[in-house]
C-alpha positions in Angstrom: 89.2 127.9 115.2 87.1 130.4 113.1 85.6 133.1 114.5 81.7 133.9 113.7 81.5 137.0 111.5 79.3 140.0 112.4 75.5 139.7 112.0 74.6 140.7 108.2 71.5 140.9 106.1 69.3 139.9 109.3 70.3 136.2 109.0 71.9 136.0 112.6 75.5 135.2 113.6 77.0 132.0 113.6 76.2 130.0 110.1 74.2 132.7 109.0 77.0 135.5 108.8 79.2 132.8 107.3 77.0 131.7 104.6 75.0 135.2 103.8 76.9 137.2 100.8 75.8 140.7 99.8 72.1 140.9 99.3 71.7 137.2 99.3 70.4 135.6 102.5 69.3 132.5 101.0 70.7 129.0 99.8 69.2 126.7 97.1 67.8 123.1 96.7 68.8 121.2 93.5 64.9 121.7 92.8 65.6 125.4 92.4 63.8 126.2 95.8 65.3 128.9 97.8 65.9 128.2 101.6 66.2 131.1 103.9 69.6 130.8 105.7 67.9 132.0 108.8 65.7 128.9 108.7 68.6 126.4 109.1 68.1 125.0 112.5 70.4 121.8 112.3 73.8 121.9 114.0 76.3 120.9 113.1 76.5 122.3 109.7 79.2 120.9 106.8 80.4 123.2 104.2 81.1 120.8 101.3 83.7 121.9 98.8 83.6 119.8 95.8 83.4 119.7 92.0 82.2 117.5 89.4 85.4 117.3 87.5 87.5 116.1 90.5 87.8 112.3 90.7 88.3 112.2 94.4 85.2 114.4 95.1 83.1 112.0 92.9 84.4 109.0 95.0 83.4 110.7 98.4 80.3 112.6 97.7 78.3 109.0 97.7 79.7 108.4 101.1 78.6 111.8 102.4 75.2 111.3 100.9 74.9 107.5 102.9 76.1 109.3 106.1 73.6 112.4 105.5 70.6 110.2 105.1 71.3 107.7 107.7 71.7 110.5 110.2 68.3 112.0 108.8 66.9 108.5 109.5 68.1 108.5 113.0 66.6 112.0 113.5 69.9 113.7 114.3 70.3 117.3 113.3 72.8 117.7 110.6 73.0 119.9 107.2 75.3 120.1 104.4 75.8 123.2 102.3 77.5 122.3 98.8 80.1 125.0 97.8 80.8 124.3 94.2 84.1 124.6 92.4 82.7 123.5 89.0 83.4 125.5 86.0 79.9 126.2 84.5 76.5 125.9 85.6 75.5 123.0 83.4 78.2 120.7 85.4 77.0 122.2 88.8 73.4 121.3 88.0 74.3 117.9 87.0 76.3 117.3 90.0 74.2 119.0 92.4 71.1 117.1 91.2 72.6 114.2 93.1 72.8 115.8 96.2 69.9 115.8 98.8 71.2 119.0 100.7 71.5 122.8 100.2 73.9 124.8 98.1 75.4 128.1 97.7 73.8 129.5 94.3 76.4 128.9 91.6 75.5 132.3 90.2 77.2 133.7 93.4 80.7 133.2 92.3 81.9 136.0 95.0 80.3 134.0 97.7 81.8 130.7 96.8 85.1 132.4 96.5 84.9 134.2 99.8 84.1 130.8 101.6 87.1 129.2 99.8 89.2 132.1 101.0 87.7 132.1 104.6 88.5 128.7 105.3 91.9 128.5 103.2 90.6 125.7 101.1 93.3 124.6 98.8 92.2 121.1 97.9 89.1 119.2 97.3 87.2 117.3 98.4 87.1 119.4 101.6 84.5 119.4 104.4 84.4 121.8 107.0 82.3 121.3 110.1 81.0 124.0 112.2 78.7 124.7 115.3 75.8 126.3 113.3 74.9 128.5 116.4 78.6 130.0 117.0 80.4 129.4 113.9 83.1 127.5 115.6 84.8 125.2 113.4 84.8 121.5 114.9 87.2 120.3 112.0 88.2 121.9 108.7 89.3 118.3 107.7 86.1 116.4 107.9 86.5 114.1 104.8 88.6 111.4 106.3 86.1 111.4 109.5 83.4 110.9 107.5 85.1 108.4 105.2 86.5 106.3 108.1 83.7 106.7 110.6 80.7 107.6 108.8 77.6 108.5 111.4 79.6 107.1 114.5 81.5 110.4 114.0 78.5 112.5 114.8 78.5 115.3 115.8 82.0 115.6 114.5 83.5 117.4 117.5 87.3 116.8 118.3 86.1 115.2 121.4 84.2 112.5 119.6 86.9 111.7 117.3 89.3 111.5 120.2 86.9 109.1 121.8 86.4 107.0 118.6 90.0 106.8 118.3 90.3 105.5 121.8 87.6 103.1 121.2 89.8 101.7 118.2 92.8 101.5 120.4 90.9 99.6 122.8 89.4 97.5 120.3 93.0 96.5 118.7 94.0 95.6 122.3 91.2 93.1 122.7 90.9 91.9 119.5 89.0 88.6 118.7 88.1 87.0 115.2 84.5 87.8 116.1 85.3 91.5 116.7 87.3 91.8 113.4 84.7 90.1 111.2 81.2 90.2 113.1 79.0 93.1 113.8 75.9 93.4 116.4 73.6 92.1 113.8 75.7 89.6 111.8 77.7 86.6 113.4 78.4 84.9 110.0 80.5 85.0 106.8 79.1 83.4 103.3 80.4 81.1 100.9 80.2 81.7 97.1 77.3 79.3 97.2 75.4 81.4 99.3 75.8 79.6 102.5 75.9 81.2 105.9 79.1 80.2 107.9 79.1 81.0 111.8 82.3 83.4 112.5 82.6 81.1 115.4 83.8 78.3 113.0 87.1 80.3 112.5 88.1 80.4 116.3 91.7 78.4 116.8 92.4 79.1 113.2 94.9 81.3 111.3 92.7 83.7 109.1 93.8 85.6 106.2 92.0 88.5 105.4 92.2 89.2 101.7 91.2 92.6 100.5 89.9 92.0 96.7 88.5 94.4 93.8 87.3 92.5 90.6 89.3 93.0 87.6 92.2 94.8 89.3 95.2 92.7 87.5 97.6 92.6 90.7 94.7 91.3 92.8 93.5 88.9 90.4 97.0 87.4 90.0 97.7 87.2 93.5 94.4 85.6 94.6 95.2 83.1 91.7 98.4 82.2 93.6 96.7 82.3 97.0 94.2 79.9 96.1 96.8 77.4 95.2 98.4 78.1 98.8 95.2 77.8 100.4 94.4 74.4 98.8 97.9 73.0 99.6 97.7 74.1 103.4 94.1 72.4 103.8 95.8 69.1 102.3 98.6 69.2 104.6 96.2 69.7 107.4 97.0 73.4 108.5 94.1 75.1 110.3 94.0 78.1 107.8 90.9 80.2 106.5 90.8 83.1 104.0 88.1 85.5 104.3 87.5 88.1 101.2 87.0 91.7 102.1 85.6 93.2 98.9 86.1 96.8 97.9 84.0 96.3 95.1 80.9 98.9 94.5 78.2 96.8 93.0 77.0 93.3 93.3 77.9 92.1 89.5 81.7 93.1 90.5 81.6 91.4 94.0 79.8 88.3 92.4 82.4 88.2 89.5 85.5 88.1 91.8 84.0 86.0 94.7 82.8 83.3 92.3 86.4 82.2 91.6 87.4 82.1 95.2 87.2 78.9 97.2 87.2 80.6 100.7 84.5 82.6 102.5 83.6 86.4 102.1 82.1 89.3 104.4 78.8 89.7 102.8 78.6 92.7 100.0 77.8 96.0 101.2 78.6 95.3 104.9 80.0 98.0 106.6 82.5 96.0 108.2 84.4 96.0 104.7 85.1 99.9 105.0 85.9 99.8 108.7 88.6 97.0 108.2 90.2 99.1 105.3 90.6 101.8 108.3 91.3 99.4 110.9 94.1 97.6 109.1 95.3 101.0 107.4 95.0 99.7 104.1 97.6 101.2 101.8 98.4 99.2 98.8 96.7 96.0 97.0 96.8 93.2 97.2 96.9 93.0 100.8 96.4 89.9 103.0 96.4 90.5 106.7 96.9 87.4 108.7 95.1 86.7 112.1 96.6 84.2 114.7 94.8 81.3 116.3 94.2 83.5 119.2 92.5 86.3 117.3 95.2 88.7 117.2 96.8 90.2 114.3 100.3 88.5 113.4 101.0 90.5 110.2 99.0 93.2 108.5 100.2 92.3 105.0 101.9 88.8 104.2 101.0 89.5 100.5 104.4 90.6 99.5 105.8 87.3 101.0 103.5 85.3 98.8 104.2 87.6 95.9 108.0 87.2 96.4 108.0 83.5 96.6 104.9 82.5 94.8 103.5 78.9 95.4 106.7 78.0 97.5 105.3 80.4 99.9 103.1 77.5 101.6 106.3 76.2 103.2 106.8 79.3 105.0 103.5 79.4 106.7 102.5 81.0 109.1 105.6 83.3 108.3 107.4 83.4 111.5 110.8 84.3 111.4 112.2 80.7 111.5 109.9 80.0 108.5 111.0 82.9 106.7 114.6 82.3 106.8 113.9 78.8 105.1 112.3 80.9 102.3 115.0 83.3 102.1 117.5 80.7 101.7 115.3 78.9 98.9 115.1 82.2 96.9 118.7 83.0 97.4 119.6 79.7 95.9 116.9 80.3 93.1 118.4 83.6 92.5 122.1 81.8 92.3 120.9 79.6 89.6 119.2 82.3 87.4 120.6 82.6 83.8 119.4 85.0 80.8 118.3 81.8 79.2 116.1 80.9 82.2 114.5 84.3 82.0 114.0 84.8 78.2 113.6 81.2 76.9 110.4 79.2 77.2 110.0 76.0 74.8 110.1 77.4 71.3 110.4 80.9 72.3 114.0 81.4 72.3 114.4 84.8 70.5 113.6 88.6 70.8 112.9 90.7 67.9 114.8 93.4 66.2 113.6 96.1 63.6 110.9 94.7 61.1 110.4 91.8 63.2 113.8 90.0 62.8 114.2 87.2 65.1 117.5 87.4 67.3 118.3 84.3 69.4 118.5 84.7 73.0 122.1 83.1 72.7 123.4 86.5 71.2 122.6 88.3 74.5 124.3 85.8 76.8 127.4 87.2 78.3 126.2 90.8 78.2 124.6 93.3 80.5 120.9 93.5 79.6 118.2 95.8 80.7 114.9 94.7 80.8 112.9 97.8 79.9 109.1 97.5 81.2 107.2 100.6 79.7 104.2 101.4 77.1 103.1 104.0 74.6 99.9 104.8 76.7 102.0 105.7 79.8 103.0 109.4 79.9 106.1 108.7 82.2 107.4 106.0 80.0 107.0 108.4 76.9 108.9 111.2 78.8 111.7 108.8 80.0 112.4 107.3 76.6 114.3 110.1 75.1 116.6 110.0 78.2 117.1 106.3 77.7 117.8 106.5 74.2 120.4 109.0 74.8 122.3 107.2 77.7 121.9 103.8 75.6 123.9 105.3 72.8 126.3 106.7 75.1 127.1 103.4 76.8 127.0 101.5 73.6 129.7 103.8 72.1 132.0 102.5 74.8 130.8 99.0 75.6 129.5 96.5 72.8 128.4 94.2 75.4 125.4 96.2 76.4 121.6 95.5 75.3 118.0 96.8 76.3 115.2 94.4 75.8 111.6 96.4 75.3 108.9 94.5 77.4 105.6 96.1 76.4 102.3 96.7 78.2 100.8 98.4 75.2 97.2 97.4 74.2 97.6 96.9 70.4 99.9 96.1 67.9 100.0 99.7 66.2 100.9 101.3 69.6 103.6 98.9 70.1 104.8 99.3 66.7 105.0 103.1 67.0 106.6 103.1 70.5 109.1 100.5 69.4 110.1 102.2 66.3 111.7 105.1 68.5 113.8 102.6 70.1 117.4 101.4 68.7 117.0 98.1 70.7 115.4 94.8 70.9 111.9 93.8 72.2 109.6 90.7 72.8 106.8 90.4 70.7 103.6 92.2 72.0 101.6 88.9 72.5 104.5 86.9 74.2 103.7 84.6 77.2 107.1 85.6 78.5 106.0 88.8 79.4 103.9 87.6 82.6 106.5 85.5 83.7 108.9 88.4 83.6 106.5 90.9 85.4 106.0 88.3 87.9 109.7 87.5 88.5 110.8 90.9 89.2 107.3 92.1 90.8 107.1 94.9 88.1 104.0 97.3 89.5 104.8 100.4 87.8 106.2 101.7 84.5 108.6 102.7 83.3 111.0 100.3 85.1 114.5 99.0 84.5 115.9 95.7 85.7 119.6 94.9 85.0 120.7 91.5 84.3 124.6 91.0 84.5 126.8 89.0 82.1 126.4 85.9 84.2 122.8 86.0 84.1 122.2 87.4 87.7 119.9 90.3 88.7 122.4 93.2 89.4 119.6 96.0 89.8 115.7 95.8 90.1 115.8 99.6 89.9 118.2 100.7 87.2 116.0 103.6 86.2 117.0 105.2 89.5 120.6 104.7 88.9 120.3 105.8 85.1 118.6 109.1 86.1 121.0 109.8 89.0 124.4 109.0 87.2 123.3 108.8 83.6 125.7 106.5 81.3 128.2 106.3 84.1 125.9 104.0 85.8 127.0 101.0 83.5 127.2 98.3 84.5 124.8 99.0 87.4 126.6 96.9 90.0 126.6 97.6 93.6 130.5 97.9 93.0 129.8 100.5 90.5 127.4 102.4 92.8 129.9 102.4 95.5 132.8 103.9 93.1 130.0 106.8 92.0 128.9 107.5 95.5 132.5 108.2 96.4 132.9 110.5 93.4 129.6 112.1 94.4 130.8 112.6 97.9 133.8 114.4 96.6 131.8 116.9 94.5 129.6 117.5 97.5 132.6 119.2 99.3 132.2 122.1 96.9 128.5 122.7 97.1 127.2 125.2 99.5 125.9 123.9 102.9 122.8 126.1 102.7 120.9 127.8 99.9 117.6 129.6 99.2 115.7 128.6 96.2 112.7 130.2 94.3 110.9 126.8 94.6 110.9 127.2 98.3 111.2 130.8 99.4 110.0 130.0 102.9 113.0 128.6 104.5 116.7 127.8 103.7 117.5 124.5 102.0 120.0 122.4 103.9 122.6 120.1 102.1 122.0 116.7 103.4 123.6 113.0 102.8 120.8 110.7 102.6 123.2 107.7 103.2 124.4 105.3 100.3 121.0 103.9 99.3 118.7 106.7 100.9 116.1 107.9 98.2 113.7 110.8 98.1 111.4 112.3 95.5 112.8 115.6 94.0 110.2 118.5 94.4 111.8 120.2 91.5 111.9 117.7 88.7 109.7 115.4 90.4 112.3 112.3 89.6 113.6 110.0 92.3 117.1 111.0 93.9 119.4 109.3 96.3 122.6 110.1 98.5 122.5 114.0 98.6 119.7 116.5 98.7 119.1 119.9 99.5 116.2 119.6 102.0 113.7 121.6 104.3 112.9 119.3 107.2 110.0 121.6 108.4 108.4 121.3 104.7 109.4 118.0 103.6 110.9 119.4 100.8 113.6 118.1 98.8 115.6 119.1 95.6 118.4 117.2 93.8 121.8 119.1 93.9 121.6 119.6 90.2 118.0 121.1 90.5 119.0 123.3 93.5 122.1 124.4 92.0 120.7 125.2 88.7 118.0 127.2 90.3 115.4 126.4 87.6 112.3 124.7 87.9 111.2 121.8 85.7 107.8 120.8 85.4 106.5 117.3 86.0 105.5 115.7 82.8 102.1 115.0 82.1 101.0 111.1 82.7 98.8 111.0 80.0 95.8 110.8 82.5 93.9 113.5 81.0 90.5 112.1 80.9 89.2 113.8 84.1 90.2 117.1 82.6 90.9 119.1 85.8 90.5 122.9 85.1 93.4 125.4 84.9 95.0 126.0 88.2 94.2 122.4 89.7 96.2 119.3 90.0 94.6 115.8 90.8 96.7 113.4 92.7 95.6 110.3 94.9 92.4 111.5 96.9 92.7 115.1 96.4 92.6 117.9 93.9 94.8 120.6 94.9 95.0 124.2 93.6 98.5 124.3 91.9 
């Protein structure tokens, strides 16, 4: 808890002493009006550390404005003070113009920096909520509380947050389909024709909650398959309903996605959508939560099952362990019948291309180990990985003629494809080729660069050959389990000569301890930022890992830029996920 500073400038203790700086005893509104700090009567007061250049800040600010205005309409005492991290006054003014609260003047850079130092702000958005009278800090991490609970979190004290979490725990224990989907003022859902359907009509049915975002590729692909499964289950008499939980921010986006769906939805803009994101701890899209006939949650995400098995997943409904075993057996049989021809030949499309568009029959690849290389020029990590892949490809080809790579591009235009492909010594599928969608779906490609290894028999030997290549280089060939076991034994033998503990300049706080992660244990190296496996130098206390090669080399390798420079974070900051942190 922060202690109240001594009284200064005649503005009193508590929030007055915290916000006053030098001769300044006032804050400002976006109209330019000066407001005496001593006139602030609201309690609690939130210090909002934010900046216009920060994408997570721009996403959170509308939520904070909504909460602020709702509390004001209810007559509840609450004030916010904006502490800007913008780089110039023009950016500050443009961002502050949207805010209905107060701010530390942009001209008082020392005052703003002092507040950053006082509350040890290392990332934004950051919301510090205090008792205005005493200066006691209720929370220095108010962003998730406002995001998750909104006005319900008021007055944002630790006691209130504990109370809300207990209520949420009790709600899950006594969950019904009405408590999941309804509110005190709404007991219905809507169809895409605008009809109101009572939630009570879903009682006694299995209900899938499908989180949707209009235009997001993986969600669009998933809902297309789900619609076919939905119709099939209806046809065979299963008591199954789907409810769309829209994460779209505007009506046109919501209407655009919902119009194509044959099921029901929570009305657009309903706060229950946000609550369900938190309630089910949404972490990825697509997500399909399955509710049982008794209103209890059966599975927090069956989307993976549907993505793995496609339309055939309907045979596994409602995805009990017995049903999943049946699906697994079918998938195993399907995988056993896979050939390179079944992957790369579709109708008259029975070729890949070489340089200058030369058509090379797929038959020339049969019997070889083939890496399917999913990549694109616009992708920063792809550009960074390509030189390594070219180097290791050449090494493998020197010793093994029965090896090839096929580039499967996600580029957006022919020029980009041509330029990127010109740097590669291997083959490719044409840019506008219908086989690409099938391959991405078959191997569930969610990120690039990605390497899938197909063995000489046409069977998949590895869905993550990139990690193996990064760890072992050309020695990973032919990427089979047997080869990985051999390399693991060699690595274990090498580890006998490594120090058990060491200090490293990238983590000076504690010693790093050599740790075996298991034969297939993976982690992210905090040095080179690539994936690692098997062995690492680790600090459990700080959740910090280094590849042995990074730790023993004692040199830091900066992560490659991912090409997303559009946000233009200023020097000294790195934006990732929901926060922009000081580097």
